[in-house]
A tleap script that builds the chain and sets N, CA, C and O, in Angstrom:
source leaprc.protein.ff14SB
mol = sequence {
  NASN ASP LEU PRO THR ILE LYS THR GLY THR
  GLN LEU LEU TYR LEU TYR CYS VAL ASN LEU
  SER SER LYS PRO LYS ILE PRO ARG TYR ARG
  LYS VAL TYR THR CYS ASN ASP SER PHE ARG
  ASN LYS VAL GLU LYS MET HIE GLY SER MET
  ASP LEU LEU TYR ALA VAL GLY PHE VAL ASN
  LYS GLY ASN HIE VAL GLU TRP GLY THR SER
  SER SER SER SER SER PRO LYS THR LYS LYS
  ASN GLY THR ASN ASP ASP VAL GLU GLU LYS
  ASN ILE ILE LEU LEU LYS GLN ALA ALA ALA
  ALA LEU SER VAL LEU LYS SER GLN ALA GLY
  THR ILE GLY SER ASN CGLU
}
set mol.1.N position { 248.809 22.840 93.066 }
set mol.1.CA position { 249.108 23.305 94.246 }
set mol.1.C position { 250.295 22.099 94.479 }
set mol.1.O position { 250.423 20.943 94.075 }
set mol.2.N position { 251.179 23.107 95.453 }
set mol.2.CA position { 252.326 22.237 95.827 }
set mol.2.C position { 251.722 21.675 97.560 }
set mol.2.O position { 250.673 22.085 98.057 }
set mol.3.N position { 252.423 20.942 98.060 }
set mol.3.CA position { 251.994 20.114 99.397 }
set mol.3.C position { 252.001 21.361 100.363 }
set mol.3.O position { 251.136 21.424 101.236 }
set mol.4.N position { 253.074 22.487 100.217 }
set mol.4.CA position { 252.913 23.232 101.846 }
set mol.4.C position { 252.007 24.610 101.123 }
set mol.4.O position { 251.557 25.561 101.762 }
set mol.5.N position { 251.909 24.417 99.771 }
set mol.5.CA position { 250.585 25.420 100.223 }
set mol.5.C position { 249.647 24.747 99.847 }
set mol.5.O position { 248.865 25.434 99.190 }
set mol.6.N position { 249.220 23.302 99.989 }
set mol.6.CA position { 247.645 22.704 100.081 }
set mol.6.C position { 248.061 23.176 102.383 }
set mol.6.O position { 247.351 23.846 103.132 }
set mol.7.N position { 248.674 22.848 102.531 }
set mol.7.CA position { 248.812 22.723 103.909 }
set mol.7.C position { 248.347 24.440 104.578 }
set mol.7.O position { 247.407 24.629 105.350 }
set mol.8.N position { 249.058 25.271 104.168 }
set mol.8.CA position { 248.986 26.536 105.070 }
set mol.8.C position { 247.376 26.710 104.068 }
set mol.8.O position { 246.621 26.964 105.007 }
set mol.9.N position { 246.846 26.718 103.330 }
set mol.9.CA position { 245.820 27.067 102.573 }
set mol.9.C position { 244.435 26.504 103.239 }
set mol.9.O position { 243.505 27.018 103.861 }
set mol.10.N position { 244.671 25.577 102.925 }
set mol.10.CA position { 243.665 24.588 103.790 }
set mol.10.C position { 242.643 24.789 105.169 }
set mol.10.O position { 241.485 24.776 105.586 }
set mol.11.N position { 244.294 25.014 105.549 }
set mol.11.CA position { 244.176 25.391 107.275 }
set mol.11.C position { 243.317 26.698 107.683 }
set mol.11.O position { 242.736 26.825 108.761 }
set mol.12.N position { 243.333 27.583 106.710 }
set mol.12.CA position { 243.320 28.757 107.033 }
set mol.12.C position { 241.636 28.792 106.454 }
set mol.12.O position { 240.680 29.120 107.156 }
set mol.13.N position { 241.569 28.398 105.104 }
set mol.13.CA position { 239.889 28.001 104.426 }
set mol.13.C position { 239.282 27.322 105.892 }
set mol.13.O position { 238.416 27.949 106.502 }
set mol.14.N position { 239.650 26.360 106.278 }
set mol.14.CA position { 239.119 25.751 107.522 }
set mol.14.C position { 238.806 26.442 108.621 }
set mol.14.O position { 237.679 26.353 109.108 }
set mol.15.N position { 239.573 27.066 109.048 }
set mol.15.CA position { 239.129 28.020 109.634 }
set mol.15.C position { 238.269 28.724 109.723 }
set mol.15.O position { 237.549 28.816 110.717 }
set mol.16.N position { 238.122 29.631 108.277 }
set mol.16.CA position { 236.825 31.054 108.232 }
set mol.16.C position { 236.202 30.036 108.066 }
set mol.16.O position { 235.664 29.935 109.169 }
set mol.17.N position { 235.702 28.762 107.202 }
set mol.17.CA position { 234.398 28.051 107.376 }
set mol.17.C position { 233.934 27.909 109.299 }
set mol.17.O position { 232.993 28.383 109.936 }
set mol.18.N position { 235.181 26.984 109.729 }
set mol.18.CA position { 234.128 26.631 111.168 }
set mol.18.C position { 233.681 28.266 112.646 }
set mol.18.O position { 232.835 28.379 113.532 }
set mol.19.N position { 234.786 29.139 112.144 }
set mol.19.CA position { 234.757 29.995 113.061 }
set mol.19.C position { 233.206 30.529 112.397 }
set mol.19.O position { 232.316 30.633 113.241 }
set mol.20.N position { 232.866 30.837 111.090 }
set mol.20.CA position { 231.580 31.422 110.378 }
set mol.20.C position { 230.639 30.677 110.655 }
set mol.20.O position { 229.666 31.278 111.111 }
set mol.21.N position { 230.467 28.846 110.497 }
set mol.21.CA position { 229.856 28.330 110.524 }
set mol.21.C position { 228.891 28.475 112.226 }
set mol.21.O position { 227.674 28.357 112.366 }
set mol.22.N position { 230.182 28.827 113.588 }
set mol.22.CA position { 229.991 28.739 114.000 }
set mol.22.C position { 229.228 29.432 115.292 }
set mol.22.O position { 228.563 29.063 116.261 }
set mol.23.N position { 229.754 30.728 114.687 }
set mol.23.CA position { 229.268 32.228 115.195 }
set mol.23.C position { 229.361 32.877 113.921 }
set mol.23.O position { 230.394 33.427 113.541 }
set mol.24.N position { 228.024 32.809 113.081 }
set mol.24.CA position { 227.467 33.525 112.447 }
set mol.24.C position { 227.506 35.134 112.125 }
set mol.24.O position { 228.007 35.891 111.293 }
set mol.25.N position { 226.443 35.210 113.609 }
set mol.25.CA position { 226.291 36.695 113.905 }
set mol.25.C position { 227.394 37.204 114.489 }
set mol.25.O position { 227.084 38.178 115.175 }
set mol.26.N position { 228.949 36.883 114.522 }
set mol.26.CA position { 229.688 37.877 115.222 }
set mol.26.C position { 230.777 38.761 113.623 }
set mol.26.O position { 231.735 38.127 113.181 }
set mol.27.N position { 230.462 39.970 113.083 }
set mol.27.CA position { 230.863 40.247 112.287 }
set mol.27.C position { 232.587 40.422 111.986 }
set mol.27.O position { 232.905 41.136 111.035 }
set mol.28.N position { 233.558 39.833 112.717 }
set mol.28.CA position { 234.804 40.061 112.422 }
set mol.28.C position { 234.450 38.366 111.182 }
set mol.28.O position { 234.404 38.683 109.994 }
set mol.29.N position { 234.321 37.419 111.356 }
set mol.29.CA position { 234.508 36.485 111.096 }
set mol.29.C position { 233.372 36.456 109.698 }
set mol.29.O position { 233.047 35.284 109.510 }
set mol.30.N position { 232.944 37.055 109.059 }
set mol.30.CA position { 232.117 37.496 108.217 }
set mol.30.C position { 232.433 38.077 107.072 }
set mol.30.O position { 231.667 38.365 106.153 }
set mol.31.N position { 233.921 38.294 107.166 }
set mol.31.CA position { 234.612 39.385 106.540 }
set mol.31.C position { 236.219 38.551 106.406 }
set mol.31.O position { 236.942 38.231 107.350 }
set mol.32.N position { 236.463 38.349 105.023 }
set mol.32.CA position { 238.120 37.979 105.385 }
set mol.32.C position { 238.597 39.343 104.031 }
set mol.32.O position { 238.099 39.772 102.990 }
set mol.33.N position { 239.862 39.608 104.883 }
set mol.33.CA position { 240.938 40.789 103.792 }
set mol.33.C position { 241.648 40.254 103.268 }
set mol.33.O position { 242.654 39.745 103.761 }
set mol.34.N position { 241.132 40.206 101.479 }
set mol.34.CA position { 241.955 39.694 100.321 }
set mol.34.C position { 243.709 40.424 100.086 }
set mol.34.O position { 244.605 39.927 99.404 }
set mol.35.N position { 243.742 41.169 100.553 }
set mol.35.CA position { 244.576 42.276 100.317 }
set mol.35.C position { 245.876 42.249 101.393 }
set mol.35.O position { 246.846 42.996 101.264 }
set mol.36.N position { 245.708 41.122 102.626 }
set mol.36.CA position { 246.979 40.942 103.387 }
set mol.36.C position { 247.696 39.640 103.302 }
set mol.36.O position { 247.401 38.498 102.950 }
set mol.37.N position { 248.945 40.364 103.843 }
set mol.37.CA position { 249.656 39.425 102.994 }
set mol.37.C position { 249.224 37.875 103.386 }
set mol.37.O position { 249.409 37.035 102.506 }
set mol.38.N position { 248.759 37.513 104.427 }
set mol.38.CA position { 248.446 36.076 105.106 }
set mol.38.C position { 247.642 35.409 103.989 }
set mol.38.O position { 247.800 34.389 103.318 }
set mol.39.N position { 247.010 36.071 104.028 }
set mol.39.CA position { 245.834 35.444 102.584 }
set mol.39.C position { 245.899 35.739 101.699 }
set mol.39.O position { 244.878 35.591 101.026 }
set mol.40.N position { 247.086 36.353 101.038 }
set mol.40.CA position { 248.129 36.385 99.734 }
set mol.40.C position { 248.527 35.128 99.974 }
set mol.40.O position { 248.389 34.258 99.113 }
set mol.41.N position { 248.891 34.961 100.780 }
set mol.41.CA position { 250.366 34.150 100.524 }
set mol.41.C position { 250.012 32.681 101.001 }
set mol.41.O position { 250.840 31.865 100.596 }
set mol.42.N position { 248.591 31.934 102.051 }
set mol.42.CA position { 248.357 30.813 102.271 }
set mol.42.C position { 246.880 30.679 101.015 }
set mol.42.O position { 246.575 29.634 100.439 }
set mol.43.N position { 246.362 31.659 100.895 }
set mol.43.CA position { 244.969 30.724 100.353 }
set mol.43.C position { 244.383 31.643 98.942 }
set mol.43.O position { 243.446 31.380 98.188 }
set mol.44.N position { 245.252 32.694 98.943 }
set mol.44.CA position { 245.121 33.222 97.644 }
set mol.44.C position { 245.502 32.477 96.624 }
set mol.44.O position { 244.896 32.442 95.553 }
set mol.45.N position { 246.848 31.633 96.968 }
set mol.45.CA position { 247.855 30.784 95.758 }
set mol.45.C position { 247.405 29.586 95.754 }
set mol.45.O position { 248.082 28.657 95.314 }
set mol.46.N position { 245.978 29.400 96.330 }
set mol.46.CA position { 245.430 27.760 96.177 }
set mol.46.C position { 245.200 28.229 94.996 }
set mol.46.O position { 245.126 29.428 94.728 }
set mol.47.N position { 245.030 27.004 93.957 }
set mol.47.CA position { 243.638 27.165 92.986 }
set mol.47.C position { 242.793 26.644 93.860 }
set mol.47.O position { 242.949 25.858 94.794 }
set mol.48.N position { 241.649 27.331 93.313 }
set mol.48.CA position { 239.911 26.818 93.829 }
set mol.48.C position { 239.790 27.268 94.960 }
set mol.48.O position { 238.980 26.609 95.612 }
set mol.49.N position { 240.411 28.443 95.724 }
set mol.49.CA position { 239.898 28.850 97.054 }
set mol.49.C position { 238.856 29.829 96.820 }
set mol.49.O position { 237.677 29.578 97.067 }
set mol.50.N position { 239.245 30.918 96.358 }
set mol.50.CA position { 238.064 31.870 95.896 }
set mol.50.C position { 236.556 31.272 95.408 }
set mol.50.O position { 235.412 31.620 95.703 }
set mol.51.N position { 237.233 29.919 94.281 }
set mol.51.CA position { 235.773 29.470 94.251 }
set mol.51.C position { 235.062 28.957 94.795 }
set mol.51.O position { 233.912 28.636 94.493 }
set mol.52.N position { 236.022 28.694 96.283 }
set mol.52.CA position { 234.974 27.702 97.754 }
set mol.52.C position { 234.486 28.963 98.130 }
set mol.52.O position { 233.307 29.033 97.783 }
set mol.53.N position { 234.897 30.077 98.731 }
set mol.53.CA position { 235.091 30.912 99.337 }
set mol.53.C position { 233.296 31.584 98.400 }
set mol.53.O position { 232.132 31.625 98.800 }
set mol.54.N position { 233.826 31.902 97.360 }
set mol.54.CA position { 231.965 31.961 96.198 }
set mol.54.C position { 231.326 30.929 97.020 }
set mol.54.O position { 230.476 31.451 97.741 }
set mol.55.N position { 231.392 29.972 97.144 }
set mol.55.CA position { 230.012 29.377 96.848 }
set mol.55.C position { 229.680 29.089 98.046 }
set mol.55.O position { 228.692 28.355 98.081 }
set mol.56.N position { 230.212 29.439 99.308 }
set mol.56.CA position { 229.736 29.130 100.513 }
set mol.56.C position { 228.849 30.203 100.660 }
set mol.56.O position { 227.995 30.073 101.538 }
set mol.57.N position { 228.859 31.674 99.718 }
set mol.57.CA position { 228.430 32.692 100.566 }
set mol.57.C position { 228.886 33.600 100.128 }
set mol.57.O position { 228.058 34.443 99.780 }
set mol.58.N position { 230.537 33.995 99.867 }
set mol.58.CA position { 230.732 35.052 100.108 }
set mol.58.C position { 230.854 35.951 98.533 }
set mol.58.O position { 230.809 35.415 97.426 }
set mol.59.N position { 231.002 37.296 98.779 }
set mol.59.CA position { 230.581 38.268 98.386 }
set mol.59.C position { 231.829 38.913 98.068 }
set mol.59.O position { 232.537 39.164 99.043 }
set mol.60.N position { 232.368 39.316 96.670 }
set mol.60.CA position { 234.223 39.980 96.538 }
set mol.60.C position { 233.277 41.623 96.753 }
set mol.60.O position { 232.290 41.891 96.069 }
set mol.61.N position { 233.812 42.495 97.763 }
set mol.61.CA position { 233.812 43.709 97.841 }
set mol.61.C position { 235.125 44.540 97.973 }
set mol.61.O position { 235.419 45.395 98.808 }
set mol.62.N position { 235.699 44.144 97.115 }
set mol.62.CA position { 237.173 45.017 96.939 }
set mol.62.C position { 238.215 44.459 97.755 }
set mol.62.O position { 239.047 43.598 97.467 }
set mol.63.N position { 238.064 44.979 98.629 }
set mol.63.CA position { 239.858 44.497 99.315 }
set mol.63.C position { 239.384 43.653 100.588 }
set mol.63.O position { 240.081 43.575 101.600 }
set mol.64.N position { 238.560 43.237 100.499 }
set mol.64.CA position { 237.689 42.077 101.204 }
set mol.64.C position { 236.840 40.750 100.811 }
set mol.64.O position { 236.903 41.059 99.621 }
set mol.65.N position { 236.201 39.703 100.787 }
set mol.65.CA position { 234.494 38.871 100.811 }
set mol.65.C position { 234.059 39.152 101.988 }
set mol.65.O position { 234.791 39.273 102.971 }
set mol.66.N position { 232.720 39.291 101.986 }
set mol.66.CA position { 231.937 39.243 102.978 }
set mol.66.C position { 231.011 37.787 103.098 }
set mol.66.O position { 230.589 36.976 102.273 }
set mol.67.N position { 230.977 37.851 103.798 }
set mol.67.CA position { 229.723 36.675 103.994 }
set mol.67.C position { 228.002 37.448 104.282 }
set mol.67.O position { 227.653 38.347 105.048 }
set mol.68.N position { 227.246 36.636 103.308 }
set mol.68.CA position { 226.078 37.097 103.919 }
set mol.68.C position { 225.207 38.455 102.742 }
set mol.68.O position { 224.034 38.817 102.828 }
set mol.69.N position { 225.953 38.805 102.027 }
set mol.69.CA position { 225.636 39.901 101.362 }
set mol.69.C position { 225.423 39.678 100.271 }
set mol.69.O position { 226.020 38.723 99.774 }
set mol.70.N position { 224.451 40.487 99.413 }
set mol.70.CA position { 224.368 40.375 98.292 }
set mol.70.C position { 223.851 41.376 97.968 }
set mol.70.O position { 223.744 42.132 98.934 }
set mol.71.N position { 223.260 41.987 96.589 }
set mol.71.CA position { 222.555 43.094 95.749 }
set mol.71.C position { 220.875 43.087 96.339 }
set mol.71.O position { 220.132 44.026 96.053 }
set mol.72.N position { 220.554 42.302 96.906 }
set mol.72.CA position { 219.706 41.801 96.946 }
set mol.72.C position { 218.978 41.695 98.373 }
set mol.72.O position { 217.936 41.122 98.691 }
set mol.73.N position { 219.898 42.453 99.125 }
set mol.73.CA position { 220.307 42.277 100.824 }
set mol.73.C position { 219.069 43.415 102.199 }
set mol.73.O position { 218.602 43.435 103.338 }
set mol.74.N position { 219.174 44.332 100.552 }
set mol.74.CA position { 219.046 45.198 101.051 }
set mol.74.C position { 217.218 46.068 100.792 }
set mol.74.O position { 216.667 47.101 101.171 }
set mol.75.N position { 216.802 44.635 99.770 }
set mol.75.CA position { 215.018 44.857 99.495 }
set mol.75.C position { 214.246 44.618 100.939 }
set mol.75.O position { 214.556 43.761 101.767 }
set mol.76.N position { 213.315 45.445 101.032 }
set mol.76.CA position { 212.526 45.279 101.729 }
set mol.76.C position { 211.692 44.186 101.437 }
set mol.76.O position { 210.961 43.983 102.406 }
set mol.77.N position { 211.521 43.532 100.679 }
set mol.77.CA position { 210.392 42.595 100.082 }
set mol.77.C position { 211.290 40.842 100.312 }
set mol.77.O position { 210.969 39.691 100.608 }
set mol.78.N position { 212.215 41.418 100.042 }
set mol.78.CA position { 213.178 39.728 100.531 }
set mol.78.C position { 212.615 39.833 102.567 }
set mol.78.O position { 211.799 39.317 103.330 }
set mol.79.N position { 213.663 40.799 102.577 }
set mol.79.CA position { 213.676 40.424 103.632 }
set mol.79.C position { 212.137 40.121 104.476 }
set mol.79.O position { 212.279 39.349 105.424 }
set mol.80.N position { 210.982 40.527 104.297 }
set mol.80.CA position { 209.854 40.193 104.357 }
set mol.80.C position { 209.677 39.042 104.683 }
set mol.80.O position { 209.416 38.603 105.803 }
set mol.81.N position { 209.864 38.276 103.323 }
set mol.81.CA position { 209.289 36.407 103.008 }
set mol.81.C position { 210.163 35.845 103.418 }
set mol.81.O position { 210.134 34.620 103.296 }
set mol.82.N position { 211.455 36.548 104.157 }
set mol.82.CA position { 212.585 34.942 104.959 }
set mol.82.C position { 213.667 34.861 104.385 }
set mol.82.O position { 214.684 34.712 105.062 }
set mol.83.N position { 213.724 34.933 103.101 }
set mol.83.CA position { 214.294 34.826 101.958 }
set mol.83.C position { 216.086 34.601 102.013 }
set mol.83.O position { 216.740 33.666 101.551 }
set mol.84.N position { 216.661 36.098 102.919 }
set mol.84.CA position { 217.429 36.242 103.260 }
set mol.84.C position { 217.979 34.736 104.284 }
set mol.84.O position { 218.923 33.949 104.229 }
set mol.85.N position { 216.777 34.930 105.165 }
set mol.85.CA position { 217.436 33.861 106.130 }
set mol.85.C position { 217.246 32.179 105.977 }
set mol.85.O position { 217.639 31.334 106.782 }
set mol.86.N position { 216.544 31.956 104.732 }
set mol.86.CA position { 216.550 30.774 103.908 }
set mol.86.C position { 218.216 30.739 103.504 }
set mol.86.O position { 218.976 30.065 104.200 }
set mol.87.N position { 218.703 31.477 102.387 }
set mol.87.CA position { 220.108 31.879 102.077 }
set mol.87.C position { 220.824 31.668 102.853 }
set mol.87.O position { 221.538 30.696 102.606 }
set mol.88.N position { 221.064 32.334 104.101 }
set mol.88.CA position { 221.826 32.660 105.192 }
set mol.88.C position { 222.292 30.912 105.915 }
set mol.88.O position { 223.430 30.464 106.053 }
set mol.89.N position { 220.869 30.189 106.291 }
set mol.89.CA position { 221.094 28.793 106.947 }
set mol.89.C position { 221.225 28.202 105.794 }
set mol.89.O position { 221.937 27.218 105.992 }
set mol.90.N position { 220.888 28.274 104.558 }
set mol.90.CA position { 222.229 27.197 103.853 }
set mol.90.C position { 223.180 27.519 103.330 }
set mol.90.O position { 223.747 26.809 102.500 }
set mol.91.N position { 223.662 28.893 103.760 }
set mol.91.CA position { 225.372 29.000 103.414 }
set mol.91.C position { 225.905 28.202 104.618 }
set mol.91.O position { 227.037 27.720 104.633 }
set mol.92.N position { 224.961 28.085 105.695 }
set mol.92.CA position { 225.567 27.966 106.999 }
set mol.92.C position { 226.012 26.079 106.563 }
set mol.92.O position { 227.078 25.476 106.685 }
set mol.93.N position { 224.900 25.707 106.139 }
set mol.93.CA position { 225.338 24.594 105.853 }
set mol.93.C position { 226.300 24.058 104.878 }
set mol.93.O position { 227.024 23.092 105.122 }
set mol.94.N position { 226.292 24.675 103.823 }
set mol.94.CA position { 227.720 24.529 103.326 }
set mol.94.C position { 229.006 24.860 103.679 }
set mol.94.O position { 230.001 24.376 103.139 }
set mol.95.N position { 229.022 25.875 104.795 }
set mol.95.CA position { 230.240 25.886 105.327 }
set mol.95.C position { 230.669 25.099 106.171 }
set mol.95.O position { 231.840 24.938 106.514 }
set mol.96.N position { 229.078 24.205 106.805 }
set mol.96.CA position { 230.164 23.772 107.750 }
set mol.96.C position { 229.925 21.883 106.576 }
set mol.96.O position { 230.255 20.860 107.176 }
set mol.97.N position { 229.763 21.835 106.128 }
set mol.97.CA position { 230.256 20.892 104.796 }
set mol.97.C position { 231.684 20.897 104.216 }
set mol.97.O position { 232.472 19.953 104.154 }
set mol.98.N position { 231.904 22.667 103.645 }
set mol.98.CA position { 232.872 22.508 103.314 }
set mol.98.C position { 234.305 22.484 104.484 }
set mol.98.O position { 235.481 22.225 104.228 }
set mol.99.N position { 233.565 22.916 106.015 }
set mol.99.CA position { 234.611 22.754 106.631 }
set mol.99.C position { 235.187 21.092 107.017 }
set mol.99.O position { 236.297 20.747 107.422 }
set mol.100.N position { 234.083 20.343 106.745 }
set mol.100.CA position { 234.494 19.099 107.251 }
set mol.100.C position { 235.195 18.419 106.317 }
set mol.100.O position { 235.953 17.567 106.781 }
set mol.101.N position { 235.169 18.566 104.842 }
set mol.101.CA position { 235.931 18.725 103.938 }
set mol.101.C position { 237.657 19.063 103.730 }
set mol.101.O position { 238.679 18.717 103.137 }
set mol.102.N position { 237.087 19.997 104.696 }
set mol.102.CA position { 238.775 21.298 104.699 }
set mol.102.C position { 239.592 20.214 105.621 }
set mol.102.O position { 240.752 19.827 105.481 }
set mol.103.N position { 238.627 19.849 106.601 }
set mol.103.CA position { 239.447 18.954 107.975 }
set mol.103.C position { 240.261 17.570 107.444 }
set mol.103.O position { 241.357 17.122 107.778 }
set mol.104.N position { 239.208 17.062 106.424 }
set mol.104.CA position { 240.316 15.896 105.691 }
set mol.104.C position { 241.415 16.078 104.852 }
set mol.104.O position { 242.433 15.387 104.842 }
set mol.105.N position { 241.150 17.085 104.117 }
set mol.105.CA position { 242.476 17.480 103.449 }
set mol.105.C position { 243.464 17.854 104.113 }
set mol.105.O position { 244.579 17.642 103.637 }
set mol.106.N position { 243.387 18.255 104.893 }
set mol.106.CA position { 244.160 19.319 105.807 }
set mol.106.C position { 245.063 17.880 106.998 }
set mol.106.O position { 246.220 17.633 107.339 }
set mol.107.N position { 244.031 17.433 107.189 }
set mol.107.CA position { 244.650 15.741 107.860 }
set mol.107.C position { 245.406 15.097 106.672 }
set mol.107.O position { 246.530 14.650 106.899 }
set mol.108.N position { 244.866 15.006 105.376 }
set mol.108.CA position { 245.680 13.692 104.560 }
set mol.108.C position { 246.384 14.555 104.599 }
set mol.108.O position { 247.411 14.123 105.123 }
set mol.109.N position { 246.589 16.399 104.171 }
set mol.109.CA position { 248.046 16.879 103.386 }
set mol.109.C position { 249.005 16.374 104.647 }
set mol.109.O position { 250.064 15.930 104.205 }
set mol.110.N position { 248.940 16.332 105.810 }
set mol.110.CA position { 249.777 16.411 106.963 }
set mol.110.C position { 250.291 15.079 106.961 }
set mol.110.O position { 251.519 15.160 106.993 }
set mol.111.N position { 249.884 13.797 106.936 }
set mol.111.CA position { 249.853 12.370 106.330 }
set mol.111.C position { 250.954 12.362 105.267 }
set mol.111.O position { 252.067 11.885 105.486 }
set mol.112.N position { 250.471 13.096 103.721 }
set mol.112.CA position { 251.121 12.773 102.738 }
set mol.112.C position { 253.149 13.372 102.939 }
set mol.112.O position { 254.145 12.751 102.569 }
set mol.113.N position { 253.089 14.377 103.458 }
set mol.113.CA position { 253.822 14.820 103.572 }
set mol.113.C position { 255.285 14.240 104.665 }
set mol.113.O position { 256.461 14.603 104.668 }
set mol.114.N position { 254.537 13.205 105.511 }
set mol.114.CA position { 255.398 12.170 106.493 }
set mol.114.C position { 255.336 11.064 105.853 }
set mol.114.O position { 255.858 10.051 106.317 }
set mol.115.N position { 254.765 11.069 104.821 }
set mol.115.CA position { 255.177 9.544 103.925 }
set mol.115.C position { 256.707 9.357 103.397 }
set mol.115.O position { 257.346 8.321 103.214 }
set mol.116.N position { 257.073 10.729 103.217 }
set mol.116.CA position { 257.949 10.695 101.940 }
set mol.116.C position { 259.363 10.412 102.449 }
set mol.116.O position { 260.300 10.325 101.655 }
savepdb mol mol.pdb
quit
């Protein structure tokens, strides 16, 4: 990835992670539309960006990725034993850790460009 791609991509990924980890119950933060120009130009072209989204709990839903959904989420047995809550809690921790790492990366990308 080139420096401008890293700068813009990490900024948007950082915002996704921070917003969702701080307000996981707000539906608009749980979906990222992958077909819009902003996502395609800033995030999708950054190598590993989709892997990061999947790693923190997003699931591909066609024209968007959605956080906290899985094929087993509609299972009554899963809901009763608290497994979904456990997975969501772990994914919130992963989101916070990803946000911290992205914060460092985006701040370093900013200083790399200014040192040239």
